[in-house]
N, C-alpha and C positions, 0 to 999 in steps of 0.2 A: 843760476840757471833760471830761465824764464819760460813761460808757457803763454799761449795765446788764449785770451778769454773770449767767450761768446756773450753777446748781449750789448745793448746800447749804453749801459751805465758804467762802462769800464773807464771812462774819463780819458784825458789826453794820453796818447801813447808815450811810453817812456823812451822809445827810440823808433825811428822810421825805418822801414824795410822796403827795398825795391822788390819788384815781382820776381826777380831771379835769385833772391837770397833764400837760404834754407829756412824751414820753419818746423817746429816740433809742436804739434797741437793735438794729436789724437782726437780729432773731430771737435775741437773746442775753439774754433777761430771765427772771426767776423772781419770782413773787409769794410773799410770806410774810406771812400774816395781814394782808393789805391794804397791805403796804409792799413796796418793791423795794430790792434791794441795789445800790448804786452804787459804782464805783471809778473813779479817774482813768484816762484812756486810757493814760497812761504806764505803768501797772502791768499793762496787758493785753499778751498775747503778740503776736508778729508775725502769727500766723494770724488773730487777731481783727481786727487792723488791716487786714489784707488783705481780709477779708470786708466790713468796713465800707466800705473804699474801693471795692471792686468793686460793692457795692450802690449807692453814690453815683454811680459812673460809669455803671452801668446805667440809673439813673433819668435822668441828664443826657443820655445818648445817645438814649434813647427819646423824651424830650421834644424834644431838638434835631432829631431826624429828622422828627418831626411838623411842626415849624415850617418846616424846609427843604422838606418835601413841599408844604405849603400855599403857600409863596412861589413854588415852581417851577410849581405848577398855576396860580397867579394870573397868571404871565407869559403863559401861553398862552390861558387862559380866565378873564379878569378877573371875570366874573359868577359863575362856578362856584367860582373861588378865594375870592371874598368869601363865598359860601354856606358853604364848608367852614371858612373862618376864623371865621365867626360861630357855628359850632357850639361848644358848651361843652367842647371836647376837652381843653383845658388844665385846666379845672375837674374834669372826669371823671378825668383822669390824676391830678390832685392828690388827689382823694378816694380813688382806688385806692391811691396810695402811703400816704396817711394811714391808711386802713383796715388796710393790711398792717402798718404800724408800730404802730398802736394801734387794735385792733378794739373800739371803744366806741361804741355806738349813740347815746348822748346827745351825745358829742363830735362825731360825724359830723352829727347833726341840727343842732347849733349852727353847725357849719362851713357846711353847705349853706344854712341860713337866712341867715347873714351874707353868704355869697357873693351871694345874690339881691339883698340890699340894697346891696351894693357895686357890682353891675353897673349899677344905675340911674344913679349919677352919672357913669359912664364913657360912657354913650350919647351925650350932647351932643357929645363930641369927634368922633364920626363924622358929625355934621352940620356942625360948624364947619370941619373940614379941607377938605371939598370946596368949601364956599362960598369960603374964602380962596384956594384954588388956582384956582378959576374967575375970581377977581378979580385974578389976576396975582401973588399973593403966592408967594414961593419955597416949595418943599416943606419945607425945614428950619424956616423961620419958622412955616409953617402947623402943622407937627407940634409945634413947641415951644409954640405958642399952644394947640393942642388938649390937650397934656399939662398945661399950666398951668391950663387950665379944669378938667380932670379932677381935679387935685390940690386946687384950690379947692373943687370940689363934694364931694370926699371929706372934706375938713375940715369943710365945712358938714354933711355927713351924720353925721359923728362927734359934732358938737356938738348937732345937732337930734334924732337918733335916740332918745336917752334920754328926751326929753320926750314921746315917743309910746310909751314902754315897750319900745323895741327894744334888745336887748342885742347889740352887735356885737363 
């Protein structure tokens, strides 16, 4: 694994990256004539490791708290819990983390557009699961069937999208 170093003394880059490639830097990057300087994580000091881990833990904690809040709300108010769960909160959080890690408008536009097209194949799962549950199928079987349907539809989307000029 590599991280991006900040500062002019990082030497020649180990590899070149174009501006559309992903980067993981947690605020530790520098650009030099369109390139970035990468070093293996093992050569980074303990302070950098601590910052990278803290950043990861922060993102995981905020995301986990959001999921816990929605499930707790849904126990008491199923309709309102479903409304909150249907909000694109995970997508919005993901876009916020992505923008913080890589503030590139073109990359964000591509991400948001692809997210729209990937939401569509996931929607039938939310129709299949209640039908199966109302017909006496156990929750875990209904959930597995819904996930299998979603995976199948994702694969179909990946295969069909390029025929319509969509880049996912």
